[in-house]
N, C-alpha and C positions, 0 to 999 in steps of 0.2 A: 495524640489522643490514645489512650490505652484501650485494651479490649475488655478489661474486667468489669463485670456488672452490667454489660450491655446485652440486651436480647438481640436476636438476629434482625428483627424488625427495626429496632433502634439503630443497629449498625448500618443497615441498608439506607435508612433515612439520612444518617450522617454521611455515609459514603456518597450518596447521591448528591447531597447538597454541596459537597466539596469536590465533585467530579471524580469521586472514588480515590483521589490521590492520598487521602489520609490513611487508607487501608494498606498501601503498598508494602510497608515494612512488616506488617503482621499478618500477611495473607494466609500463610499456612496454618496459623492458629485459629483463624476465624472462619474459614470457608466451610460452608455446610455441604455435605455430599449431595450431589444432584439427584433428583428423582429420575430413575431410568424407566422410560416408557416401553413397555413390552409390545411387540407387534404381532403376537400370536404364535402359532406353531409352524409358520412357514419356514421351509428349508431354503435359505437365501443363497445356497450354492447351486440351486436348480433354477435356471432362467424362467421356466414356466411358473414356478411358485413365486418368484420375484414379481412376475407380472400380476399374479393374483394379489400379492401384498400391495402392489401399487394401486390396483383397483380398489382394494379395501380402504386404502388411505384417501381415495378420491382422485387419484392420478393428477395430483397438483403439488407444487412446491413453491414456497415464497422465500425470496432472499432479498437482502439489501446489498447494494454495491454501487460503485461509481459507474458512469455511463459508457465506458469503453468507446469514447468518441462517437457516440450515437448507435453503436452496434447492439446495445442492449434493447433497443426499441423493437427490433424485428429479427435481425440476423441470428443473434444468440438464442433467444427463446425458440425460434423455429428449428435451429440446429439441435438444441437439446431434445425437443419433442421427437425429431427424427432419430436421434441417437437412442432414446429409450424404446422407441417402437422397434427399431432394428434389433436391439439386444433382448428385449423382454416382451415384445408384442403389444406394448401399451404406450401410446403417445402421452407423455406427461406435460401438462401445462406449467411453464415456468413463469411465475409472476415476479417480475424484476422491478424493484423499487429503489429509489435513491437512498442516501444516507441520513436524511433529515430525522427520521424516527429514531435512529441510533444516537445521533448527536444530541437531540433533545431528551431522549429517553434515559441517558446516563444520569441526568439530573431529576427528571420528573417521575419516571416509573418507580424508583425506590420510595418516593414520598407517597405514592398510591399503593404501596406494597404489591407491586406487579413486576413481572419480568418481561423480556422482549417477546417471548413466545406467546404471551397473552395478546399480542398484536398480530399473531398468526405467522410469525417468522420461523422458518425452519433452519435457515443458514444466514449468518451475518458475515459481512466482509468489511473489515476496517483495517487501517494501517496498524503497524506494530506499536505505535505510541499509545494506542487504546487497549492493548492486550491485557495489561495488568488491571486496569480499571474494570473492564468487562468481566475478567475472572473474579475480581473481588465482589462484583454485583451478583454473582451466582446465576448468570444468565445461561451458562453453557454446560455441556457434558462432554465426556471424551468422544472424539470422533470414532475411535477404534474400539468401541465396545464389542465384545466377542460376537454377539449375534449379528453384527453388521460387517464383520471382517470379510466374508466372501464377496461383498460388494466393492471393497477397496482394493481392486486389482492392481492399481498403480503404486500403492503406498510403499511397497518394499523397494522400489527403485528411486524414490524421491531422496535427494541428497540431504544429509544430516542438518546442514544449516537452516533448512526450511521447515523443520519439524519442531514444534514446541512441546516438550515433555514436562509433565508436572507429577513426578513420582509420589509426592506427598498427598496428592489428590486422586490417586489411582482408584479405579473401580473395576473389580473383576480383572485386575491386571492391565486395564486400559488406562493410559495416561496422556494421550495426545489431545491437547485442548486447542491447538492452533496449527494450521497448515498454510505456510506461505506459498503462493503460486506465482510470484514474480521473482525471477532469478535475481534481478536487481531493479530497484526503482529509487531514484535519488533526485536531489535538487542540484542540478548541474547548471552549466551556462551554454549560451549560444552567441556567436559573434558574427558580425558583418565582415566577411573576409575581404570585401572590396574597399572597406573604409580603414581597416587597420592591418598591420602586418601580423598575422596570427602566429608567426614563429616567435614573436615576442611575448606571447601569452601562454604561459605554462602553468601558472598557479593563481589562486584566488587574488593574492595581493597585487598582481599585475593589473587588475581592474582599476587600481588607484592611479594609473598613469594620467598625466595632465590632459592628454588627448581625449579622455573619456568624460570630461566634465559635461554634465547635462545630457549624457548619451545612454544612460542605463535604465532598465526596468527591473524592479525587484518586488517581492512581496513585502508588505510593511512589517514593522517590528511588533505589532499587536496580533500577528498571525503566526501560527506554528510553522508554516512554510518559510516565513521570513527568518524564524529562529534556526531552521535547518540549514538555510543558506549561510547564515552567520556562523553556525557551528564549523562549517568547512573553512570559512575565513579565519575564525579564531584559532583553529587547529594549525592553519598555515602560519599565522602570526607567532604562535608558540614555537613551531618547528624552526622558523627563521630567526627566532630570538628578537622579534620586533617588540615584544612585551616581556615583562619579567616573570609574572606567574607562569608556572609550567604545568599545573594541573588543570586540564581542560574542563573537568567537572568540579569547578569551584567558583564561588561568587567573585572572588578576587580576580580571576582570569577574565570572567565575563565583563566585569566593570572596566578593567584595563582595555579589553578588546573593543568594547562599545565606545570608550573614549577615543581609541584609535580610529574607529569608524567615523565618529563625528568630525575628526580632523582631516581624514583622508578619503572617505568614500561618500559621505552624505552629499557632497556637491556633485558627485558623479551620477546621481539619480535624477533622471528627467521626470519620471512618474512612478508611483508605487501602484501595484495591481497584479492581476492574475493573467499573465501572458497566455497561459495554456487555454483559458476559457473565454477570454475577452477579445473579440475581433478588433476592437479599437487599438489594443496593445499590439496585436499581431500586425496591424496595418502600419504602425510606427516602424516595425522592423522591415516590413515590405518596402516602404517608401525610403528607408534609409535615414529617417529622422532619429531613430534609435540605432545604436551600434552594438549593443549587447543586452541580453536579458538573462535572468536566472529563473528557471522553471523546472518542472519535473522532466526527467529523461524521456518519458513517453511523449510529452509535448514537443520536446526538442526534435525527436525523430519525426513526429507528425509534421512539424514545420519544414524540416529538411526534405520530406517527401511531398510537400504541398505542390500543387500545380504551378504556382508562380515561382517557387524556388527551383523546381525542375527546369523551368524555362530560363530564369535569370542566373541561377547558380551563384548566389551571393552569401549564403549562410554556411557556417562551419560549426560543428559541435565543439564545445569547450569542456575538456575533462581535466580539472585541476589535479596536478600530480600529488599533492599532499593528502588528498582524500576528499570524498564526497559523502555527505550524510545520507544514509539510506533509510527509508521508512516504507517498507513494502506491505502490500495488501495481504491480509491474513484471513483465511476462512475459519469459521467456528460453527459447530453444530449446537443448536439451541436446546436447552433443557426443556422437556415437556413439549417438544415440537409436535404439531399435528400430523406431520408427514416425515417421520424419521428415516424411513427406507429411501424415499425420494431424495432426502437431504444427503445421504451418504453417496448415492449415485451421482448427484450434482457435484459434490465435493471431489469425487473421483474423476469426473469428467474434466474438471478444471485443470488437472495435471496431465491429461492425455496429450499425445502429440497433436491431435485434432484441435483441441481447444487452445493449447499453448500457441499454436501457429495460426490461429483464427482461420482454419480450414485451408491454409495454403502450405502444403507440405509435400515432400517426396514420398511416393508409395514404395519405392525400392531404392537400394543403394545405387548411386550413380545416375539415377533417373532425374528428369526435370521435375521441379515442384509443380503440383497442380493446384490451381485456385478453385477449390471445391465450393466455396461459399460466395464467390464472385465479389470479394472485397477489394478495395483499392489498395495501392501500395501505402498510402498514408494511413489507412485503417490498420494495415498490418503493422506498420512501424509504431503506431500508438499502442497496440495491444501486446505485441511480443516483447518480453523483457528478459530474454536470455535463457529461458528454460530452467527447470528445477530437477531435471533428470537427463542423463546422457542422450536418450533417444530424442528428446525435444529439440536438442541442438543438431543432432545428426540429420534430421529431416527438414530443417529450416531451408528456405530457398537461398540459392547461392547469391542472387542479386541483392539480398538484404544484408549480407555480411559486412560490407563497408560502413554500414550505419552504426555498428556496435564496436566498442573498444575490444582490443585483442584479449585483455585479461581484466574483465570488470571486477572480479573478486579482489584484485590488488588495490582497487581504488575505493572500496567501500570503507567509510569511516563508521565503526560501530558506535552506537549511541547508548549511553548509560541512562536508560529510561527511568530507573528508580530515582536518579538525581534530577533529570530534566523535568519530568511531569509536574512535581510539586513547585518547580521554579518558574513556570510559565508566566504567571502574573508578575512576579518580581522582575523578570527579564524585561517585559514590556514597560514596566514602571521605571526601571533603571535607564532604559533608552530615553524615555520622556524626560527624566531628570537631567541626565548628562548631556544629551544631544539637543533636546528641545527646550530645556530650561524650565520645564513645567513642574 
């Protein structure tokens, strides 16, 4: 679909109806500069005036995000309120909401000629796969607008792979539209090391061994997460020359890979579902009915640190050597936000040593890490994803280090989002056709 002759309203309706995927190739031509909300004459380099600005906004901030293993219900909002009171003398109320409004809003809000800040959101947190769609919908503005830079004290230390620049959409020299706060978050595997010899499991294709028939749990092929698992498997097939197409980002390769799955892996699945959030799937691993599962790295670590596995010691993380598809959570500041100052303070907090380590960190080099927020080891392992700046890793507790790979960056399989996002429906339909015969 071309851009010519469409008004912004017409474009947003079309983009919303298509999940914004139609806009990806022409984003820079079509994007309308965001409205910059002024916050008054406050000097945001002065903590006292920041406090006054927060009061003027209502000492409130609203964000959407995943639940952090239940920590978003009390621990994180309380910690943020304490953080803002300590720095600025004002306890800011953090209203933490799940992602349903974002998921639904990508389609419904453009049709109503609205954006996400119309629902009161100041900060939205979605995985990388939604980045271009949200950008196309004109929901966001640069995080680093000049007036807010004094609040972004951590930004200069965040490593380059975690910052999304959009030079063509810069405003007043500000062009950061996304900030990843998870050093890595991927769809990996977990194995029952008492059921199989884990030294025989080095890469994705090893899951096709005969001993694994009816022993696996994975996300279904009509789920993005199932696609991400399969990306790793497909990449492994290409590297090992199990299939002929060599371009990972081509329909030919995906068709060949899905056919291989149908012949070699479909019978290895006991049940499809979400091991990370479904207790019944976790119970299958606990009882040994299931011998492997594919899920987010956060949930793998949560399972490793669970009370029952600490007692039984039967689980092992599975890091396929050919690569693991990463889809990391990414913060965005909303255009027209009712609380833009609090939004920047919240975004900045997400990359501090305190937040990155969910309150469990070393206060000095060589010291023991202190559990300031009284979180469990499982809580910590769910939330900490490797840090996004050197200090995040330097202050991490020593006890947690064995739960993380030595060089996670070497395992990340970069995703071509501009190819993948428009292919989602086709991928699911291709699985139905080739494997299910539908």
